[in-house]
C-alpha positions as CSV (number, residue, x, y, z in Angstrom):
1,X,125.5,116.3,61.4
2,X,123.7,113.2,62.6
3,X,119.9,113.3,62.6
4,X,117.7,112.1,65.4
5,X,114.0,112.4,66.2
6,X,114.2,114.1,69.6
7,X,116.9,115.8,71.7
8,X,116.0,116.1,75.5
9,X,117.9,118.7,77.5
10,X,117.2,118.3,81.2
11,X,118.7,120.1,84.1
12,X,119.8,116.8,85.6
13,X,120.1,113.3,84.0
14,X,120.2,110.3,86.3
15,X,120.9,107.3,84.2
16,X,120.8,104.8,87.1
17,X,123.6,102.8,85.6
18,X,126.3,103.4,86.8
19,X,124.9,103.7,90.2
20,X,124.5,107.1,91.8
21,X,125.7,109.1,88.7
22,X,124.1,112.5,88.1
23,X,124.8,114.3,84.8
24,X,124.4,118.0,84.5
25,X,124.4,120.0,81.3
26,X,123.9,116.8,79.3
27,X,121.5,115.8,76.5
28,X,119.8,112.5,75.6
29,X,119.2,111.9,71.9
30,X,116.4,109.6,70.8
31,X,115.9,108.1,67.3
32,X,113.5,105.4,66.1
33,X,112.3,104.8,69.7
34,X,115.7,104.2,71.1
35,X,118.4,106.1,73.0
36,X,121.2,106.8,70.6
37,X,123.4,109.2,72.5
38,X,124.0,110.7,76.0
39,X,126.5,113.5,75.7
40,X,127.3,117.1,76.9
41,X,124.6,119.5,75.8
42,X,127.1,121.7,73.8
43,X,128.4,118.6,71.9
44,X,124.8,117.6,71.2
45,X,123.9,121.0,69.7
46,X,126.9,121.0,67.4
47,X,126.8,117.4,66.3
48,X,123.1,116.5,66.1
49,X,120.2,117.6,64.0
50,X,117.0,116.7,66.0
51,X,113.5,116.8,64.6
52,X,112.4,118.2,67.9
53,X,114.2,119.7,70.9
54,X,112.7,119.3,74.4
55,X,114.3,121.8,76.8
56,X,113.6,121.0,80.5
57,X,116.2,123.1,82.5
58,X,114.5,122.7,85.8
59,X,113.8,119.0,85.5
60,X,115.3,115.6,86.4
61,X,115.3,113.0,83.6
62,X,115.3,109.4,84.8
63,X,114.5,106.0,83.3
64,X,110.8,105.4,83.2
65,X,109.6,103.9,86.5
66,X,108.7,100.2,86.4
67,X,105.8,98.9,88.5
68,X,106.9,95.3,89.1
69,X,103.6,94.1,90.5
70,X,100.0,95.4,90.2
71,X,96.5,94.3,89.4
72,X,95.6,97.1,87.0
73,X,91.8,96.4,86.6
74,X,91.4,96.6,90.4
75,X,91.5,100.4,90.0
76,X,87.7,100.0,89.7
77,X,87.6,98.4,93.2
78,X,89.7,101.1,94.9
79,X,88.3,101.8,98.4
80,X,85.7,99.0,98.6
81,X,87.6,97.1,101.3
82,X,89.5,99.6,103.3
83,X,90.7,99.1,106.9
84,X,90.5,95.3,106.9
85,X,93.3,92.8,107.4
86,X,94.4,90.8,104.4
87,X,92.4,87.6,104.8
88,X,89.1,89.4,105.6
89,X,89.8,92.0,102.9
90,X,90.1,89.1,100.4
91,X,87.3,86.8,101.6
92,X,84.7,89.4,102.6
93,X,85.2,92.2,100.0
94,X,87.5,91.5,97.1
95,X,86.6,87.9,96.1
96,X,82.9,88.5,96.3
97,X,83.2,91.7,94.3
98,X,85.3,89.9,91.7
99,X,82.9,87.0,91.5
100,X,80.1,89.4,90.6
101,X,81.9,92.0,88.5
102,X,84.9,90.6,86.7
103,X,84.4,90.5,83.0
104,X,86.3,91.4,79.8
105,X,84.5,94.8,79.9
106,X,85.5,95.5,83.5
107,X,89.1,94.5,82.9
108,X,89.4,96.7,79.9
109,X,88.0,99.8,81.6
110,X,89.9,99.2,84.8
111,X,93.1,98.7,83.0
112,X,92.7,101.9,80.9
113,X,92.1,103.8,84.1
114,X,95.2,102.3,85.7
115,X,97.4,103.0,82.7
116,X,96.4,106.6,82.6
117,X,97.0,107.0,86.3
118,X,100.4,105.3,86.0
119,X,101.5,107.3,83.0
120,X,100.8,110.5,84.8
121,X,102.9,109.3,87.7
122,X,105.9,108.5,85.6
123,X,105.5,104.7,85.1
124,X,106.4,103.4,81.7
125,X,106.2,99.6,82.4
126,X,104.0,97.5,84.6
127,X,103.7,93.9,85.5
128,X,100.1,92.8,85.8
129,X,98.4,89.8,87.4
130,X,94.7,89.6,86.8
131,X,91.9,87.8,85.0
132,X,91.4,88.2,81.2
133,X,95.1,88.8,80.6
134,X,94.5,89.0,76.8
135,X,92.4,92.1,77.4
136,X,95.1,93.6,79.6
137,X,97.6,92.9,76.8
138,X,95.4,94.4,74.1
139,X,94.7,97.5,76.2
140,X,98.4,98.1,77.0
141,X,99.3,97.6,73.3
142,X,96.6,100.0,72.2
143,X,97.8,102.6,74.7
144,X,101.5,102.0,73.8
145,X,102.6,101.0,77.3
146,X,105.2,98.4,78.1
147,X,103.8,95.6,80.1
148,X,104.5,92.1,81.4
149,X,101.2,90.3,81.3
150,X,100.8,87.6,84.0
151,X,98.4,84.8,83.2
152,X,96.5,84.0,86.4
153,X,96.7,80.3,87.3
154,X,94.2,79.1,89.9
155,X,92.7,75.6,90.6
156,X,89.1,76.8,91.2
157,X,86.8,78.2,88.5
158,X,86.7,81.9,87.7
159,X,85.0,84.2,85.2
160,X,88.0,83.6,82.9
161,X,88.8,79.9,83.2
162,X,87.5,76.7,84.8
163,X,90.7,75.4,86.3
164,X,94.5,75.6,86.3
165,X,94.9,73.6,83.2
166,X,92.6,75.9,81.2
167,X,94.5,78.9,82.6
168,X,97.8,77.4,81.4
169,X,96.4,76.6,78.0
170,X,95.1,80.2,77.6
171,X,98.4,81.6,78.8
172,X,100.3,79.5,76.3
173,X,98.2,81.0,73.5
174,X,98.9,84.5,74.8
175,X,102.6,83.8,74.8
176,X,103.0,82.1,71.5
177,X,100.2,83.1,69.2
178,X,99.2,86.7,70.1
179,X,102.0,88.7,71.5
180,X,105.2,86.7,71.0
181,X,106.9,89.2,68.8
182,X,105.4,92.4,70.3
183,X,107.9,95.1,71.1
184,X,106.1,96.2,74.2
185,X,104.2,93.2,75.5
186,X,105.7,90.2,77.2
187,X,104.1,87.4,79.2
188,X,104.5,85.2,82.3
189,X,102.6,82.8,84.4
190,X,101.2,84.2,87.6
191,X,99.8,81.7,90.1
192,X,97.9,83.7,92.8
193,X,99.6,82.0,95.8
194,X,100.9,78.7,97.0
195,X,97.6,77.9,98.6
196,X,95.6,78.2,95.4
197,X,97.3,75.4,93.4
198,X,97.8,71.7,94.0
199,X,101.2,70.0,93.6
200,X,100.0,68.5,90.3
201,X,99.0,72.0,89.0
202,X,102.3,73.5,90.0
203,X,104.2,70.7,88.3
204,X,102.1,71.3,85.1
205,X,102.9,75.0,85.4
206,X,106.6,74.4,85.8
207,X,106.8,72.1,82.7
208,X,104.9,74.6,80.6
209,X,106.9,77.6,81.8
210,X,110.1,75.7,81.0
211,X,108.9,74.7,77.6
212,X,107.8,78.3,76.7
213,X,110.8,79.9,78.5
214,X,108.6,82.3,80.4
215,X,108.8,83.7,83.9
216,X,106.7,83.0,86.9
217,X,105.5,85.4,89.5
218,X,103.6,84.6,92.7
219,X,102.4,86.2,95.9
220,X,104.6,84.4,98.4
221,X,105.3,84.7,102.2
222,X,103.0,87.7,102.3
223,X,101.5,87.0,105.6
224,X,102.0,84.8,108.7
225,X,98.7,83.2,108.2
226,X,99.7,82.0,104.7
227,X,102.8,80.4,106.1
228,X,100.8,78.7,108.9
229,X,98.2,77.3,106.5
230,X,101.0,76.0,104.2
231,X,102.7,74.2,107.0
232,X,99.4,72.7,108.2
233,X,98.4,71.5,104.7
234,X,101.8,70.4,103.3
235,X,104.3,70.3,106.2
236,X,106.4,72.9,104.3
237,X,106.7,76.7,104.3
238,X,105.6,78.1,100.9
239,X,109.0,78.7,99.5
240,X,110.2,75.2,100.5
241,X,107.2,73.7,98.8
242,X,108.0,75.6,95.6
243,X,111.6,74.5,95.8
244,X,110.5,70.9,96.1
245,X,108.4,71.3,93.0
246,X,111.3,72.8,91.0
247,X,110.0,76.4,90.7
248,X,112.8,78.3,92.7
249,X,115.0,79.5,89.9
250,X,116.1,82.7,88.1
251,X,112.7,82.9,86.3
252,X,110.8,83.3,89.6
253,X,109.6,86.6,90.9
254,X,108.5,86.5,94.6
255,X,105.8,89.2,95.2
256,X,105.8,90.7,98.7
257,X,108.2,88.2,100.5
258,X,107.5,89.9,103.9
259,X,108.3,86.8,106.0
260,X,111.5,85.3,104.6
261,X,114.2,84.1,107.1
262,X,117.9,84.4,106.5
263,X,118.2,80.9,105.1
264,X,115.4,81.6,102.7
265,X,117.0,84.9,101.6
266,X,120.2,83.0,100.9
267,X,118.3,80.5,98.9
268,X,116.7,83.2,96.8
269,X,120.1,84.8,96.2
270,X,121.7,81.5,95.2
271,X,118.9,80.8,92.7
272,X,118.9,84.4,91.4
273,X,115.2,84.9,92.3
274,X,113.9,88.5,92.4
275,X,111.5,90.0,95.0
276,X,108.8,92.6,94.2
277,X,108.5,94.8,97.3
278,X,105.1,96.5,97.7
279,X,105.6,98.6,100.9
280,X,102.5,100.7,100.9
281,X,100.2,97.7,100.3
282,X,101.9,95.7,103.1
283,X,101.5,98.7,105.4
284,X,97.8,99.2,104.6
285,X,96.9,95.5,105.1
286,X,99.2,95.3,108.2
287,X,101.1,92.4,106.6
288,X,104.4,93.6,108.0
289,X,107.7,95.1,106.8
290,X,109.7,93.1,104.4
291,X,113.5,92.9,105.3
292,X,114.6,94.7,102.2
293,X,118.0,95.6,103.5
294,X,118.7,92.0,104.1
295,X,117.6,91.1,100.6
296,X,120.0,93.6,99.1
297,X,122.9,92.8,101.4
298,X,122.3,89.1,100.7
299,X,122.5,89.6,96.9
300,X,118.8,89.4,96.0
301,X,117.5,91.7,93.3
302,X,114.7,93.8,94.6
303,X,112.0,95.6,92.5
304,X,109.2,97.9,93.5
305,X,105.5,97.4,93.0
306,X,102.3,99.2,94.0
307,X,100.1,96.1,94.2
308,X,96.5,96.9,93.1
309,X,94.7,100.1,93.8
310,X,92.3,98.2,96.0
311,X,95.0,97.6,98.6
312,X,97.3,100.7,98.2
313,X,95.2,102.9,97.2
314,X,97.4,104.5,94.6
315,X,99.6,103.5,91.6
316,X,102.4,105.9,92.5
317,X,106.0,104.6,92.4
318,X,107.5,107.9,93.6
319,X,105.6,107.3,96.8
320,X,106.7,103.6,96.9
321,X,110.3,104.7,96.6
322,X,110.2,107.0,99.6
323,X,108.1,104.6,101.7
324,X,110.5,101.7,100.9
325,X,113.6,103.8,101.9
326,X,112.0,105.1,105.1
327,X,110.7,101.7,106.2
328,X,114.1,100.1,105.6
329,X,115.8,102.7,107.8
330,X,113.5,102.3,110.7
331,X,113.3,98.5,110.5
332,X,117.1,98.3,110.7
333,X,117.5,101.3,113.1
334,X,120.1,102.7,110.7
335,X,119.6,105.9,108.7
336,X,122.2,104.7,106.2
337,X,120.1,101.7,105.2
338,X,118.6,101.8,101.6
339,X,120.0,105.2,100.4
340,X,118.1,107.2,97.8
341,X,120.1,105.9,94.9
342,X,119.3,102.3,95.9
343,X,115.5,103.1,96.1
344,X,115.6,104.7,92.6
345,X,117.4,101.6,91.3
346,X,114.7,99.3,92.7
347,X,112.0,101.4,90.9
348,X,113.9,101.2,87.6
349,X,116.6,98.8,86.7
350,X,115.7,96.5,89.6
351,X,112.2,96.2,88.1
352,X,113.6,95.6,84.6
353,X,115.9,92.9,86.0
354,X,113.0,91.2,87.8
355,X,110.9,91.1,84.7
356,X,113.7,89.9,82.4
357,X,113.7,93.3,80.6
358,X,117.1,94.7,81.7
359,X,118.5,94.6,78.2
360,X,115.7,96.7,76.9
361,X,114.8,99.2,79.6
362,X,115.4,100.4,83.2
363,X,118.3,102.7,82.7
364,X,119.4,105.5,80.3
365,X,121.9,103.8,78.1
366,X,122.7,103.8,74.4
367,X,120.7,101.2,72.5
368,X,117.9,100.8,75.1
369,X,114.4,101.8,74.4
370,X,113.7,105.5,75.2
371,X,111.4,104.8,78.2
372,X,112.0,108.0,80.1
373,X,110.3,110.2,82.8
374,X,110.9,113.9,83.4
375,X,110.1,115.5,86.7
376,X,109.8,119.2,87.3
377,X,111.9,120.1,90.4
378,X,111.0,123.8,90.3
379,X,108.5,123.4,93.2
380,X,108.6,124.6,96.8
381,X,108.8,121.0,98.0
382,X,111.9,120.2,95.9
383,X,113.9,123.4,96.4
384,X,116.7,124.0,97.0
385,X,118.5,121.1,95.4
386,X,121.9,119.9,96.8
387,X,121.5,116.3,95.8
388,X,119.2,115.6,92.9
389,X,118.7,111.9,93.7
390,X,117.9,112.5,97.3
391,X,115.5,115.3,96.5
392,X,113.8,113.1,93.9
393,X,113.3,110.2,96.3
394,X,112.5,112.0,99.5
395,X,110.6,115.1,98.3
396,X,109.2,114.8,94.8
397,X,105.5,114.2,94.1
398,X,103.9,112.4,91.2
399,X,102.2,115.7,90.5
400,X,105.6,117.0,89.4
401,X,105.9,114.5,86.5
402,X,105.9,116.6,83.4
403,X,106.9,114.2,80.5
404,X,106.8,110.5,79.8
405,X,108.2,108.7,76.8
406,X,107.7,105.0,76.0
407,X,109.8,103.7,73.1
408,X,110.3,107.3,72.1
409,X,106.6,108.2,72.0
410,X,105.8,111.3,74.0
411,X,102.7,110.1,75.9
412,X,102.7,112.8,78.7
413,X,103.8,116.3,77.8
414,X,103.7,119.2,80.3
415,X,101.7,117.0,82.7
416,X,99.0,116.2,80.1
417,X,98.2,112.9,78.4
418,X,98.8,113.4,74.7
419,X,97.2,110.3,73.1
420,X,94.6,109.2,75.7
421,X,91.2,110.6,76.3
422,X,91.3,110.9,80.1
423,X,87.8,112.4,80.3
424,X,86.3,109.4,78.6
425,X,88.2,107.0,80.9
426,X,86.9,108.9,84.0
427,X,83.4,108.8,82.6
428,X,83.5,105.0,82.3
429,X,85.0,104.7,85.8
430,X,82.2,106.8,87.2
431,X,79.7,104.5,85.5
432,X,81.4,101.5,87.1
433,X,81.3,103.2,90.5
434,X,77.6,103.7,90.3
435,X,77.0,100.2,89.1
436,X,79.1,98.6,91.9
437,X,77.9,100.9,94.6
438,X,74.2,100.2,93.8
439,X,74.8,96.5,94.8
440,X,77.1,97.2,97.7
441,X,74.8,95.7,100.3
442,X,74.2,92.4,98.6
């Protein structure tokens, strides 16, 4: 008999690849952090000798959810700028708060809070875009979470760097010297938006990204105001400006992309650019509804992100899946638009593809890392079950997440964090709340 570390026996297994497949009475075997077999349960019992058997007969097993865009440390700013439009939210609340409070300590504590929250909601990988990315990377590594760490690139001075050139130099160190061979941590460049960098800075970024062979992610076409300001300043829409500067290619991840016309969607598809769709954040800031159905029908890969907790206000990809599917249906006036299986794919393999991690994670396949999420369906809101994928997308809550594995490590078991002191994280968060609230009127 073949030995393995763990044998998981779920009621339903949804591997995501191939699309729409639901396996019943099957097992997933994990050894040395990777998936080594997906086979009928009886065959698994007779041919495998696992170190541990995890029986979850009322549960759905899916690939770990991938949050393709967030700002983890902003969990500490959750709720400070609610009910404001994007530009006022940024200029009146968020940027002043960041100017006062952002530090290595704040980023570490905020990132720990966000990681705990995401794990309990079934997320196994996140793509971050924030200051002190080396602290985000260290924290994710310490907590054994898969992460794409975006180096912020901004022309003006911040608490982390003086200008875009210093941002790029620090990002290059992160890529090459600190986490280049790390199994869980990868890196990219993350300019905030087209309006925060000059053409010269974008050109420097493109050269360095090409030299280091790393990806680029950027908030783009998020609002009508952003587009108007770009045209006024440069004569070009933001995407056209990036294309002129040589940045529109398969390494680019467009975050939000709410206002892309048909020609621009075709341009993204031809260049194999991915889009990170953040529906709840777009709704809350009244940015608009991204034409996701047109992205998908046009051949653009779409991932799902939560954005930061300050603009969402949750880091919950199950909610994002449902919201994305419902918005697509109403925006196209067609209930067949973005079916449940497509929404689940966006939250898993679509995210892995957008981050360049599809060979490692995003689906339940032999040889991939065992990044897995188990969801208990034995709840009033998810019974009865006629279609496991539909019930998962339209009915399940993050409170039903029972188990999470990352590279085979069991980080959530029966709804409880196994290797993280949640009480200590909440204590630190409460200290930050008191500190920030005490200066709220300044």
